[in-house]
NUMITOR-871368 format. One line per field, with one value per residue: residue number from 1; residue in one letter; x, y, z of N, C-alpha, C in turn. Coordinates in steps of 0.02 Angstrom, whole numbers. Layout:
# residues N
resi = (NUM:...)
resn = (A:...)
n_x = (X:...)
n_y = (Y:...)
n_z = (Z:...)
ca_x = (X:...)
ca_y = (Y:...)
ca_z = (Z:...)
c_x = (X:...)
c_y = (Y:...)
c_z = (Z:...)
This chain:
# residues 94
resi = (1:2:3:4:5:6:7:8:9:10:11:12:13:14:15:16:17:18:19:20:21:22:23:24:25:26:27:28:29:30:31:32:33:34:35:36:37:38:39:40:41:42:43:44:45:46:47:48:49:50:51:52:53:54:55:56:57:58:59:60:61:62:63:64:65:66:67:68:69:70:71:72:73:74:75:76:77:78:79:80:81:82:83:84:85:86:87:88:89:90:91:92:93:94)
resn = (X:X:X:X:X:X:X:X:X:X:X:X:X:X:X:X:X:X:X:X:X:X:X:X:X:X:X:X:X:X:X:X:X:X:X:X:X:X:X:X:X:X:X:X:X:X:X:X:X:X:X:X:X:X:X:X:X:X:X:X:X:X:X:X:X:X:X:X:X:X:X:X:X:X:X:X:X:X:X:X:X:X:X:X:X:X:X:X:X:X:X:X:X:X)
n_x = (1608:1504:1403:1377:1259:1152:1020:965:852:750:747:685:559:467:447:310:285:306:451:621:740:898:1035:1211:1284:1410:1454:1547:1532:1406:1333:1265:1171:1103:999:888:851:782:684:624:586:491:384:253:223:183:221:358:506:630:792:928:1098:1211:1338:1395:1482:1492:1489:1405:1485:1566:1667:1789:1803:1744:1713:1711:1845:1949:2040:1972:1893:1963:1983:1910:1736:1589:1414:1303:1186:1080:1065:1027:902:826:806:753:629:574:538:465:351:309)
n_y = (-515:-583:-504:-491:-483:-458:-356:-235:-144:-211:-312:-265:-237:-335:-286:-207:-100:86:167:236:302:334:420:459:585:576:442:311:179:135:201:367:364:241:273:313:177:140:235:204:82:87:179:183:195:288:302:290:378:491:530:647:666:789:801:698:553:360:337:443:553:706:778:837:862:784:649:514:439:302:346:448:376:358:473:548:597:671:623:736:840:867:755:672:739:729:587:560:650:594:462:515:551:429)
n_z = (-580:-522:-536:-672:-800:-711:-671:-617:-613:-675:-608:-501:-539:-482:-364:-253:-176:-139:-217:-198:-301:-323:-385:-411:-502:-564:-549:-596:-585:-577:-693:-739:-847:-836:-751:-828:-872:-778:-760:-870:-861:-771:-808:-812:-681:-540:-411:-389:-355:-415:-397:-447:-406:-477:-441:-364:-336:-334:-187:-146:-114:-139:-270:-362:-557:-716:-713:-577:-514:-443:-360:-278:-206:-93:-24:131:156:183:169:64:156:63:16:118:181:65:82:189:185:82:164:259:200:136)
ca_x = (1589:1457:1341:1366:1197:1115:975:911:795:728:728:632:480:422:422:248:292:341:530:661:799:964:1093:1266:1293:1483:1465:1576:1513:1327:1328:1205:1129:1062:935:861:834:731:643:588:556:419:362:185:194:169:246:438:539:711:849:1015:1145:1267:1422:1410:1509:1467:1487:1374:1530:1579:1738:1792:1802:1692:1696:1743:1897:1948:2078:1933:1861:2015:1961:1857:1671:1511:1352:1271:1136:1026:1030:996:858:781:786:697:565:533:528:405:293:290)
ca_y = (-557:-604:-455:-496:-515:-445:-313:-226:-100:-272:-358:-225:-233:-370:-233:-161:-31:145:159:298:287:386:421:510:609:557:384:264:113:131:253:400:342:198:300:314:118:142:283:179:15:120:254:182:189:359:298:287:436:490:588:646:722:783:814:659:493:307:338:508:608:760:780:884:825:766:569:498:392:245:372:489:329:357:529:551:641:656:631:796:856:869:668:645:759:692:527:599:685:532:410:529:553:375)
ca_z = (-616:-510:-571:-748:-818:-652:-702:-549:-632:-712:-536:-441:-562:-422:-299:-260:-140:-170:-221:-195:-346:-305:-438:-417:-587:-572:-530:-638:-563:-600:-748:-733:-895:-819:-720:-880:-882:-709:-785:-942:-833:-713:-833:-789:-600:-511:-342:-400:-361:-432:-387:-471:-383:-530:-420:-309:-346:-296:-121:-126:-96:-199:-288:-438:-608:-750:-687:-521:-500:-388:-308:-230:-147:-35:31:177:130:207:126:82:179:28:3:181:178:16:91:252:164:62:219:294:153:104)
c_x = (1528:1384:1329:1288:1135:1082:936:866:736:704:680:571:438:409:350:252:319:427:553:733:843:1007:1134:1280:1367:1503:1491:1566:1440:1321:1275:1154:1086:999:886:819:775:689:588:536:483:390:288:168:207:223:326:460:605:742:927:1047:1206:1337:1445:1429:1460:1456:1452:1415:1549:1656:1736:1803:1734:1661:1743:1795:1904:1981:2043:1905:1905:2004:1900:1810:1638:1463:1315:1211:1072:993:998:930:798:745:731:637:525:507:461:356:253:220)
c_y = (-582:-561:-454:-524:-487:-361:-277:-185:-163:-293:-326:-217:-272:-341:-211:-105:26:134:228:285:336:374:475:511:586:492:333:199:107:207:294:386:292:229:301:245:124:177:254:126:35:178:245:192:275:369:282:375:433:544:601:690:730:788:760:587:417:315:394:559:652:757:827:840:800:696:557:454:351:289:403:441:341:421:518:614:612:668:685:788:862:795:652:680:740:634:528:596:614:479:449:550:497:346)
c_z = (-613:-527:-640:-771:-775:-685:-644:-580:-643:-644:-490:-483:-516:-371:-321:-218:-173:-148:-236:-241:-342:-342:-424:-492:-598:-559:-591:-633:-600:-636:-740:-778:-869:-784:-757:-898:-820:-732:-840:-900:-779:-746:-822:-718:-579:-429:-343:-408:-367:-417:-417:-460:-437:-500:-380:-354:-320:-226:-97:-101:-140:-201:-359:-488:-654:-724:-630:-528:-437:-334:-251:-198:-71:3:74:158:171:164:131:116:141:-3:56:182:121:38:157:241:125:108:246:255:116:130)
């Protein structure tokens, strides 16, 4: 309930620095469609980078199926090197 009415993309409009927005394509807590909200809010900015990882859930771990479930949060997993490399490259080029 504490996040009801909270709009992160709207709140981020006050940020003036470069941004990296990452989204798991199997995230059921922050739906992949919400990435479009970010893109729309920052359509005039050239310093915002977006990455969508179709096979990853909210924890950026990979599992099977169309959408993640709470049960898969109990499975151990690692963040894929693709995500780590994307973050590292963004920081280096910032």
